[in-house]
All heavy atoms as a GROMACS GRO file, in nm:
protein
  423
    1MET      N    1  -1.539   2.247  -1.671
    1MET     CA    2  -1.612   2.156  -1.755
    1MET      C    3  -1.570   2.013  -1.719
    1MET      O    4  -1.452   1.985  -1.707
    1MET     CB    5  -1.582   2.186  -1.902
    1MET     CG    6  -1.644   2.085  -1.994
    1MET     SD    7  -1.587   2.094  -2.165
    1MET     CE    8  -1.641   2.253  -2.215
    2SER      N    9  -1.665   1.926  -1.701
    2SER     CA   10  -1.632   1.787  -1.669
    2SER      C   11  -1.624   1.705  -1.797
    2SER      O   12  -1.681   1.740  -1.899
    2SER     CB   13  -1.736   1.728  -1.575
    2SER     OG   14  -1.862   1.724  -1.639
    3THR      N   15  -1.551   1.595  -1.787
    3THR     CA   16  -1.539   1.507  -1.902
    3THR      C   17  -1.624   1.383  -1.878
    3THR      O   18  -1.637   1.337  -1.764
    3THR     CB   19  -1.393   1.464  -1.925
    3THR    OG1   20  -1.347   1.402  -1.806
    3THR    CG2   21  -1.306   1.584  -1.957
    4PRO      N   22  -1.683   1.328  -1.980
    4PRO     CA   23  -1.765   1.208  -1.961
    4PRO      C   24  -1.679   1.089  -1.920
    4PRO      O   25  -1.561   1.081  -1.955
    4PRO     CB   26  -1.830   1.186  -2.097
    4PRO     CG   27  -1.743   1.259  -2.193
    4PRO     CD   28  -1.678   1.371  -2.118
    5GLU      N   29  -1.739   0.998  -1.845
    5GLU     CA   30  -1.666   0.878  -1.805
    5GLU      C   31  -1.641   0.790  -1.926
    5GLU      O   32  -1.731   0.773  -2.010
    5GLU     CB   33  -1.746   0.801  -1.700
    5GLU     CG   34  -1.756   0.872  -1.568
    5GLU     CD   35  -1.823   0.788  -1.463
    5GLU    OE1   36  -1.818   0.664  -1.471
    5GLU    OE2   37  -1.882   0.847  -1.373
    6PRO      N   38  -1.522   0.733  -1.936
    6PRO     CA   39  -1.494   0.647  -2.053
    6PRO      C   40  -1.574   0.518  -2.045
    6PRO      O   41  -1.605   0.468  -1.937
    6PRO     CB   42  -1.345   0.620  -2.043
    6PRO     CG   43  -1.313   0.641  -1.899
    6PRO     CD   44  -1.409   0.744  -1.848
    7LYS      N   45  -1.610   0.467  -2.157
    7LYS     CA   46  -1.681   0.339  -2.164
    7LYS      C   47  -1.579   0.226  -2.145
    7LYS      O   48  -1.472   0.227  -2.206
    7LYS     CB   49  -1.750   0.322  -2.300
    7LYS     CG   50  -1.849   0.431  -2.331
    7LYS     CD   51  -1.977   0.408  -2.257
    7LYS     CE   52  -2.080   0.510  -2.300
    7LYS     NZ   53  -2.154   0.568  -2.197
    8PRO      N   54  -1.609   0.130  -2.056
    8PRO     CA   55  -1.514   0.020  -2.035
    8PRO      C   56  -1.502  -0.068  -2.159
    8PRO      O   57  -1.600  -0.091  -2.229
    8PRO     CB   58  -1.573  -0.057  -1.917
    8PRO     CG   59  -1.716  -0.018  -1.912
    8PRO     CD   60  -1.728   0.118  -1.974
    9ASN      N   61  -1.382  -0.114  -2.184
    9ASN     CA   62  -1.357  -0.206  -2.294
    9ASN      C   63  -1.364  -0.347  -2.238
    9ASN      O   64  -1.276  -0.390  -2.164
    9ASN     CB   65  -1.219  -0.176  -2.354
    9ASN     CG   66  -1.191  -0.260  -2.475
    9ASN    OD1   67  -1.263  -0.356  -2.505
    9ASN    ND2   68  -1.086  -0.226  -2.547
   10ARG      N   69  -1.465  -0.420  -2.270
   10ARG     CA   70  -1.490  -0.554  -2.211
   10ARG      C   71  -1.387  -0.658  -2.256
   10ARG      O   72  -1.373  -0.760  -2.193
   10ARG     CB   73  -1.630  -0.602  -2.248
   10ARG     CG   74  -1.739  -0.512  -2.199
   10ARG     CD   75  -1.770  -0.540  -2.055
   10ARG     NE   76  -1.883  -0.458  -2.014
   10ARG     CZ   77  -1.898  -0.404  -1.898
   10ARG    NH1   78  -1.806  -0.424  -1.806
   10ARG    NH2   79  -2.002  -0.332  -1.868
   11THR      N   80  -1.315  -0.634  -2.364
   11THR     CA   81  -1.220  -0.734  -2.412
   11THR      C   82  -1.081  -0.714  -2.350
   11THR      O   83  -0.995  -0.799  -2.365
   11THR     CB   84  -1.206  -0.726  -2.565
   11THR    OG1   85  -1.159  -0.597  -2.601
   11THR    CG2   86  -1.339  -0.754  -2.633
   12GLU      N   87  -1.060  -0.603  -2.281
   12GLU     CA   88  -0.929  -0.572  -2.225
   12GLU      C   89  -0.926  -0.603  -2.076
   12GLU      O   90  -1.010  -0.557  -2.001
   12GLU     CB   91  -0.899  -0.424  -2.249
   12GLU     CG   92  -0.759  -0.384  -2.219
   12GLU     CD   93  -0.736  -0.238  -2.256
   12GLU    OE1   94  -0.775  -0.198  -2.366
   12GLU    OE2   95  -0.679  -0.167  -2.172
   13SER      N   96  -0.827  -0.679  -2.032
   13SER     CA   97  -0.813  -0.714  -1.892
   13SER      C   98  -0.730  -0.609  -1.819
   13SER      O   99  -0.634  -0.554  -1.874
   13SER     CB  100  -0.744  -0.850  -1.877
   13SER     OG  101  -0.717  -0.877  -1.741
   14LEU      N  102  -0.766  -0.581  -1.695
   14LEU     CA  103  -0.691  -0.486  -1.613
   14LEU      C  104  -0.583  -0.556  -1.531
   14LEU      O  105  -0.503  -0.489  -1.466
   14LEU     CB  106  -0.786  -0.410  -1.520
   14LEU     CG  107  -0.890  -0.323  -1.589
   14LEU    CD1  108  -0.980  -0.258  -1.484
   14LEU    CD2  109  -0.826  -0.219  -1.676
   15GLU      N  110  -0.580  -0.688  -1.533
   15GLU     CA  111  -0.480  -0.763  -1.458
   15GLU      C  112  -0.344  -0.755  -1.526
   15GLU      O  113  -0.334  -0.757  -1.648
   15GLU     CB  114  -0.521  -0.909  -1.444
   15GLU     CG  115  -0.643  -0.928  -1.358
   15GLU     CD  116  -0.676  -1.074  -1.339
   15GLU    OE1  117  -0.587  -1.160  -1.354
   15GLU    OE2  118  -0.792  -1.103  -1.308
   16LEU      N  119  -0.239  -0.746  -1.445
   16LEU     CA  120  -0.103  -0.744  -1.497
   16LEU      C  121  -0.044  -0.884  -1.492
   16LEU      O  122  -0.075  -0.962  -1.402
   16LEU     CB  123  -0.016  -0.649  -1.413
   16LEU     CG  124  -0.055  -0.502  -1.418
   16LEU    CD1  125   0.027  -0.423  -1.318
   16LEU    CD2  126  -0.037  -0.446  -1.557
   17PRO      N  127   0.046  -0.915  -1.586
   17PRO     CA  128   0.114  -1.044  -1.580
   17PRO      C  129   0.200  -1.053  -1.454
   17PRO      O  130   0.246  -0.953  -1.400
   17PRO     CB  131   0.203  -1.044  -1.705
   17PRO     CG  132   0.156  -0.932  -1.789
   17PRO     CD  133   0.084  -0.836  -1.702
   18LEU      N  134   0.222  -1.173  -1.408
   18LEU     CA  135   0.298  -1.197  -1.286
   18LEU      C  136   0.438  -1.136  -1.294
   18LEU      O  137   0.486  -1.077  -1.197
   18LEU     CB  138   0.308  -1.347  -1.259
   18LEU     CG  139   0.362  -1.390  -1.126
   18LEU    CD1  140   0.280  -1.332  -1.011
   18LEU    CD2  141   0.364  -1.541  -1.116
   19GLU      N  142   0.503  -1.146  -1.408
   19GLU     CA  143   0.638  -1.090  -1.423
   19GLU      C  144   0.636  -0.939  -1.401
   19GLU      O  145   0.727  -0.882  -1.341
   19GLU     CB  146   0.694  -1.122  -1.563
   19GLU     CG  147   0.723  -1.268  -1.586
   19GLU     CD  148   0.596  -1.348  -1.619
   19GLU    OE1  149   0.494  -1.289  -1.659
   19GLU    OE2  150   0.602  -1.471  -1.603
   20GLU      N  151   0.531  -0.871  -1.450
   20GLU     CA  152   0.521  -0.727  -1.432
   20GLU      C  153   0.496  -0.692  -1.286
   20GLU      O  154   0.550  -0.594  -1.234
   20GLU     CB  155   0.409  -0.670  -1.520
   20GLU     CG  156   0.388  -0.522  -1.507
   20GLU     CD  157   0.505  -0.438  -1.554
   20GLU    OE1  158   0.595  -0.489  -1.623
   20GLU    OE2  159   0.508  -0.318  -1.521
   21LEU      N  160   0.417  -0.771  -1.216
   21LEU     CA  161   0.394  -0.748  -1.074
   21LEU      C  162   0.523  -0.762  -0.994
   21LEU      O  163   0.553  -0.682  -0.906
   21LEU     CB  164   0.288  -0.845  -1.021
   21LEU     CG  165   0.147  -0.825  -1.073
   21LEU    CD1  166   0.057  -0.938  -1.023
   21LEU    CD2  167   0.092  -0.691  -1.032
   22PHE      N  168   0.602  -0.864  -1.026
   22PHE     CA  169   0.731  -0.882  -0.959
   22PHE      C  170   0.826  -0.767  -0.989
   22PHE      O  171   0.901  -0.722  -0.904
   22PHE     CB  172   0.796  -1.014  -1.000
   22PHE     CG  173   0.735  -1.134  -0.935
   22PHE    CD1  174   0.716  -1.251  -1.006
   22PHE    CD2  175   0.696  -1.132  -0.802
   22PHE    CE1  176   0.661  -1.362  -0.947
   22PHE    CE2  177   0.640  -1.243  -0.742
   22PHE     CZ  178   0.622  -1.358  -0.814
   23ARG      N  179   0.824  -0.717  -1.113
   23ARG     CA  180   0.912  -0.607  -1.151
   23ARG      C  181   0.878  -0.481  -1.073
   23ARG      O  182   0.965  -0.406  -1.032
   23ARG     CB  183   0.901  -0.581  -1.301
   23ARG     CG  184   1.003  -0.481  -1.353
   23ARG     CD  185   0.980  -0.449  -1.501
   23ARG     NE  186   0.859  -0.370  -1.521
   23ARG     CZ  187   0.847  -0.240  -1.493
   23ARG    NH1  188   0.947  -0.175  -1.440
   23ARG    NH2  189   0.734  -0.177  -1.517
   24ARG      N  190   0.749  -0.458  -1.049
   24ARG     CA  191   0.704  -0.336  -0.980
   24ARG      C  192   0.715  -0.347  -0.827
   24ARG      O  193   0.709  -0.246  -0.758
   24ARG     CB  194   0.559  -0.307  -1.014
   24ARG     CG  195   0.537  -0.268  -1.158
   24ARG     CD  196   0.392  -0.235  -1.181
   24ARG     NE  197   0.364  -0.202  -1.319
   24ARG     CZ  198   0.251  -0.147  -1.360
   24ARG    NH1  199   0.156  -0.121  -1.273
   24ARG    NH2  200   0.233  -0.120  -1.488
   25ALA      N  201   0.726  -0.466  -0.775
   25ALA     CA  202   0.726  -0.486  -0.629
   25ALA      C  203   0.848  -0.423  -0.564
   25ALA      O  204   0.957  -0.420  -0.621
   25ALA     CB  205   0.720  -0.634  -0.598
   26LYS      N  206   0.828  -0.373  -0.443
   26LYS     CA  207   0.938  -0.319  -0.363
   26LYS      C  208   0.964  -0.414  -0.248
   26LYS      O  209   0.870  -0.455  -0.179
   26LYS     CB  210   0.903  -0.181  -0.309
   26LYS     CG  211   0.883  -0.077  -0.416
   26LYS     CD  212   0.847   0.056  -0.355
   26LYS     CE  213   0.820   0.158  -0.464
   26LYS     NZ  214   0.777   0.286  -0.409
   27PRO      N  215   1.091  -0.450  -0.224
   27PRO     CA  216   1.119  -0.542  -0.114
   27PRO      C  217   1.097  -0.475   0.021
   27PRO      O  218   1.109  -0.353   0.036
   27PRO     CB  219   1.266  -0.578  -0.134
   27PRO     CG  220   1.322  -0.465  -0.212
   27PRO     CD  221   1.210  -0.411  -0.297
   28HIS      N  222   1.063  -0.556   0.120
   28HIS     CA  223   1.050  -0.506   0.257
   28HIS      C  224   1.189  -0.474   0.312
   28HIS      O  225   1.287  -0.539   0.276
   28HIS     CB  226   0.984  -0.611   0.347
   28HIS     CG  227   0.838  -0.626   0.323
   28HIS    ND1  228   0.745  -0.539   0.370
   28HIS    CD2  229   0.768  -0.720   0.254
   28HIS    CE1  230   0.625  -0.577   0.333
   28HIS    NE2  231   0.636  -0.686   0.262
   29PRO      N  232   1.197  -0.376   0.401
   29PRO     CA  233   1.328  -0.350   0.463
   29PRO      C  234   1.366  -0.466   0.553
   29PRO      O  235   1.280  -0.544   0.596
   29PRO     CB  236   1.304  -0.222   0.544
   29PRO     CG  237   1.157  -0.213   0.561
   29PRO     CD  238   1.094  -0.284   0.446
   30PRO      N  239   1.494  -0.481   0.584
   30PRO     CA  240   1.537  -0.588   0.675
   30PRO      C  241   1.466  -0.578   0.810
   30PRO      O  242   1.424  -0.470   0.852
   30PRO     CB  243   1.687  -0.565   0.690
   30PRO     CG  244   1.727  -0.484   0.573
   30PRO     CD  245   1.607  -0.402   0.536
   31TYR      N  246   1.454  -0.691   0.877
   31TYR     CA  247   1.388  -0.696   1.007
   31TYR      C  248   1.453  -0.596   1.102
   31TYR      O  249   1.574  -0.589   1.112
   31TYR     CB  250   1.396  -0.837   1.066
   31TYR     CG  251   1.325  -0.849   1.198
   31TYR    CD1  252   1.187  -0.859   1.203
   31TYR    CD2  253   1.395  -0.849   1.317
   31TYR    CE1  254   1.120  -0.868   1.322
   31TYR    CE2  255   1.329  -0.859   1.438
   31TYR     CZ  256   1.191  -0.869   1.440
   31TYR     OH  257   1.126  -0.879   1.560
   32GLY      N  258   1.372  -0.517   1.168
   32GLY     CA  259   1.422  -0.420   1.264
   32GLY      C  260   1.438  -0.280   1.208
   32GLY      O  261   1.451  -0.184   1.281
   33GLU      N  262   1.442  -0.267   1.075
   33GLU     CA  263   1.456  -0.135   1.014
   33GLU      C  264   1.322  -0.066   0.994
   33GLU      O  265   1.316   0.054   0.979
   33GLU     CB  266   1.529  -0.145   0.880
   33GLU     CG  267   1.678  -0.152   0.893
   33GLU     CD  268   1.744  -0.139   0.758
   33GLU    OE1  269   1.689  -0.073   0.668
   33GLU    OE2  270   1.853  -0.195   0.743
   34ASP      N  271   1.216  -0.144   0.985
   34ASP     CA  272   1.084  -0.088   0.959
   34ASP      C  273   1.022  -0.039   1.090
   34ASP      O  274   0.931  -0.098   1.144
   34ASP     CB  275   0.996  -0.195   0.895
   34ASP     CG  276   0.874  -0.137   0.828
   34ASP    OD1  277   0.872  -0.015   0.803
   34ASP    OD2  278   0.782  -0.213   0.799
   35VAL      N  279   1.077   0.072   1.141
   35VAL     CA  280   1.039   0.123   1.272
   35VAL      C  281   1.006   0.271   1.261
   35VAL      O  282   1.070   0.344   1.185
   35VAL     CB  283   1.156   0.104   1.373
   35VAL    CG1  284   1.121   0.163   1.508
   35VAL    CG2  285   1.192  -0.042   1.385
   36ILE      N  286   0.907   0.315   1.336
   36ILE     CA  287   0.876   0.457   1.343
   36ILE      C  288   0.947   0.511   1.465
   36ILE      O  289   0.913   0.479   1.578
   36ILE     CB  290   0.724   0.479   1.354
   36ILE    CG1  291   0.652   0.414   1.237
   36ILE    CG2  292   0.692   0.628   1.361
   36ILE    CD1  293   0.501   0.412   1.249
   37ASP      N  294   1.050   0.592   1.444
   37ASP     CA  295   1.135   0.637   1.552
   37ASP      C  296   1.088   0.764   1.622
   37ASP      O  297   1.126   0.789   1.735
   37ASP     CB  298   1.277   0.663   1.500
   37ASP     CG  299   1.349   0.535   1.462
   37ASP    OD1  300   1.322   0.431   1.526
   37ASP    OD2  301   1.431   0.540   1.369
   38ASP      N  302   1.009   0.845   1.556
   38ASP     CA  303   0.981   0.978   1.610
   38ASP      C  304   0.845   0.988   1.680
   38ASP      O  305   0.787   1.096   1.688
   38ASP     CB  306   0.991   1.083   1.500
   38ASP     CG  307   0.898   1.056   1.383
   38ASP    OD1  308   0.843   0.945   1.376
   38ASP    OD2  309   0.882   1.146   1.299
   39LEU      N  310   0.794   0.878   1.735
   39LEU     CA  311   0.667   0.882   1.807
   39LEU      C  312   0.690   0.916   1.954
   39LEU      O  313   0.787   0.872   2.014
   39LEU     CB  314   0.594   0.748   1.798
   39LEU     CG  315   0.547   0.703   1.660
   39LEU    CD1  316   0.479   0.568   1.670
   39LEU    CD2  317   0.456   0.805   1.598
   40THR      N  318   0.595   0.989   2.009
   40THR     CA  319   0.599   1.015   2.153
   40THR      C  320   0.549   0.890   2.225
   40THR      O  321   0.484   0.805   2.162
   40THR     CB  322   0.508   1.134   2.190
   40THR    OG1  323   0.373   1.098   2.162
   40THR    CG2  324   0.548   1.260   2.114
   41PRO      N  325   0.576   0.874   2.354
   41PRO     CA  326   0.524   0.758   2.426
   41PRO      C  327   0.371   0.747   2.418
   41PRO      O  328   0.318   0.636   2.409
   41PRO     CB  329   0.570   0.783   2.570
   41PRO     CG  330   0.693   0.866   2.556
   41PRO     CD  331   0.668   0.954   2.436
   42GLU      N  332   0.301   0.860   2.418
   42GLU     CA  333   0.156   0.857   2.407
   42GLU      C  334   0.111   0.806   2.269
   42GLU      O  335   0.015   0.730   2.257
   42GLU     CB  336   0.097   0.996   2.432
   42GLU     CG  337   0.115   1.049   2.572
   42GLU     CD  338   0.255   1.107   2.596
   42GLU    OE1  339   0.326   1.143   2.499
   42GLU    OE2  340   0.294   1.115   2.714
   43GLU      N  341   0.184   0.847   2.165
   43GLU     CA  342   0.152   0.800   2.030
   43GLU      C  343   0.180   0.651   2.016
   43GLU      O  344   0.104   0.579   1.950
   43GLU     CB  345   0.231   0.879   1.927
   43GLU     CG  346   0.187   1.024   1.914
   43GLU     CD  347   0.281   1.106   1.827
   43GLU    OE1  348   0.404   1.080   1.828
   43GLU    OE2  349   0.230   1.197   1.760
   44VAL      N  350   0.287   0.604   2.077
   44VAL     CA  351   0.318   0.461   2.075
   44VAL      C  352   0.207   0.383   2.141
   44VAL      O  353   0.159   0.282   2.088
   44VAL     CB  354   0.454   0.432   2.143
   44VAL    CG1  355   0.475   0.283   2.160
   44VAL    CG2  356   0.568   0.495   2.066
   45GLU      N  357   0.162   0.428   2.257
   45GLU     CA  358   0.054   0.360   2.329
   45GLU      C  359  -0.074   0.359   2.246
   45GLU      O  360  -0.141   0.256   2.234
   45GLU     CB  361   0.029   0.428   2.464
   45GLU     CG  362  -0.075   0.360   2.547
   45GLU     CD  363  -0.037   0.217   2.587
   45GLU    OE1  364   0.082   0.188   2.599
   45GLU    OE2  365  -0.129   0.135   2.602
   46ALA      N  366  -0.109   0.473   2.184
   46ALA     CA  367  -0.228   0.480   2.102
   46ALA      C  368  -0.217   0.387   1.981
   46ALA      O  369  -0.314   0.320   1.942
   46ALA     CB  370  -0.252   0.623   2.056
   47PHE      N  371  -0.099   0.378   1.923
   47PHE     CA  372  -0.076   0.290   1.810
   47PHE      C  373  -0.094   0.144   1.850
   47PHE      O  374  -0.164   0.067   1.783
   47PHE     CB  375   0.063   0.313   1.752
   47PHE     CG  376   0.100   0.219   1.642
   47PHE    CD1  377   0.047   0.233   1.516
   47PHE    CD2  378   0.188   0.114   1.665
   47PHE    CE1  379   0.080   0.145   1.414
   47PHE    CE2  380   0.221   0.025   1.565
   47PHE     CZ  381   0.167   0.041   1.438
   48LEU      N  382  -0.035   0.105   1.963
   48LEU     CA  383  -0.046  -0.033   2.008
   48LEU      C  384  -0.189  -0.070   2.043
   48LEU      O  385  -0.234  -0.181   2.014
   48LEU     CB  386   0.048  -0.057   2.126
   48LEU     CG  387   0.197  -0.051   2.094
   48LEU    CD1  388   0.280  -0.062   2.221
   48LEU    CD2  389   0.236  -0.158   1.995
   49VAL      N  390  -0.261   0.022   2.103
   49VAL     CA  391  -0.402  -0.002   2.133
   49VAL      C  392  -0.480  -0.021   2.004
   49VAL      O  393  -0.564  -0.111   1.993
   49VAL     CB  394  -0.460   0.113   2.218
   49VAL    CG1  395  -0.612   0.106   2.224
   49VAL    CG2  396  -0.402   0.112   2.358
   50ALA      N  397  -0.453   0.062   1.904
   50ALA     CA  398  -0.525   0.054   1.778
   50ALA      C  399  -0.500  -0.078   1.705
   50ALA      O  400  -0.593  -0.138   1.652
   50ALA     CB  401  -0.487   0.171   1.688
   51ILE      N  402  -0.375  -0.125   1.702
   51ILE     CA  403  -0.349  -0.248   1.628
   51ILE      C  404  -0.387  -0.374   1.704
   51ILE      O  405  -0.405  -0.478   1.646
   51ILE     CB  406  -0.202  -0.257   1.579
   51ILE    CG1  407  -0.106  -0.263   1.697
   51ILE    CG2  408  -0.167  -0.144   1.487
   51ILE    CD1  409   0.036  -0.295   1.658
   52ASN      N  410  -0.400  -0.363   1.834
   52ASN     CA  411  -0.437  -0.481   1.914
   52ASN      C  412  -0.586  -0.490   1.941
   52ASN      O  413  -0.631  -0.585   2.004
   52ASN     CB  414  -0.361  -0.480   2.048
   52ASN     CG  415  -0.214  -0.510   2.029
   52ASN    OD1  416  -0.177  -0.593   1.946
   52ASN    ND2  417  -0.130  -0.440   2.101
   53SER      N  418  -0.663  -0.395   1.893
   53SER     CA  419  -0.809  -0.400   1.918
   53SER      C  420  -0.883  -0.452   1.799
   53SER      O  421  -0.835  -0.476   1.697
   53SER     CB  422  -0.861  -0.263   1.956
   53SER     OG  423  -0.838  -0.169   1.853
   0.00000   0.00000   0.00000
């Protein structure tokens, strides 16, 4: 059985306050740590082609 879609509440905002966004954010890893180590040379080549095209 399906449920009906809820009616949107026009007075309620879906945006979060800036403080809440900062609280939920995850920091990036230090430079050089954000690496995919287990790729084959062919996968590396395909990845580089994909991001450079």
